[in-house]
C-alpha positions, -999 to 999 in steps of 0.1 A, spaced: 645 660 -629 609 670 -629 581 646 -622 548 653 -639 515 635 -638 508 635 -601 478 658 -607 464 632 -631 466 606 -604 446 627 -580 419 632 -606 417 595 -612 411 587 -575 385 614 -571 367 601 -602 366 566 -588 352 580 -555 325 598 -575 316 567 -594 307 547 -563 270 543 -558 258 561 -527 230 542 -509 207 557 -483 203 543 -449 168 531 -458 180 512 -488 208 495 -468 183 486 -440 158 473 -466 185 451 -482 195 438 -447 159 429 -438 156 411 -471 188 391 -464 176 382 -429 143 371 -444 161 349 -469 183 334 -441 152 326 -421 136 309 -451 168 288 -457 169 278 -420 132 267 -421 140 246 -452 171 232 -434 150 223 -404 125 206 -427 152 185 -444 166 175 -410 131 165 -398 125 144 -429 159 127 -426 171 140 -461 204 152 -448 234 152 -471 256 176 -452 245 182 -416 271 208 -409 259 230 -437 223 228 -425 233 236 -390 254 265 -403 223 279 -421 202 276 -389 229 293 -368 234 320 -393 197 328 -394 196 329 -356 225 354 -355 209 375 -382 176 376 -364 193 386 -331 213 413 -349 183 429 -366 164 427 -333 191 446 -316 193 472 -344 155 477 -340 159 481 -302 187 506 -306 166 526 -332 136 527 -309 158 538 -279 173 565 -301 138 577 -312 126 577 -276 156 597 -265 150 623 -293 114 626 -283 124 633 -246 146 662 -257 132 696 -249 131 721 -276 
């Protein structure tokens, strides 16, 4: 018994891989910064609602505040690592 069509399957998987959108590192970083900015705005609004006493779901508001804090810490660490890498590259002798 002969099985045919396995080559077609391989072509389908490579076509799907080619159809995926490839984003540059700059684009990914820019989207991440925009997401962090949105998180910080949401946290500021949540803090405002808590201060005004207009709280419907306190857990959700505290979640937004914590999420923005973690996002800000993460992007700060990414920046620090990028600066360390840049400084290390600049110290290399050519």
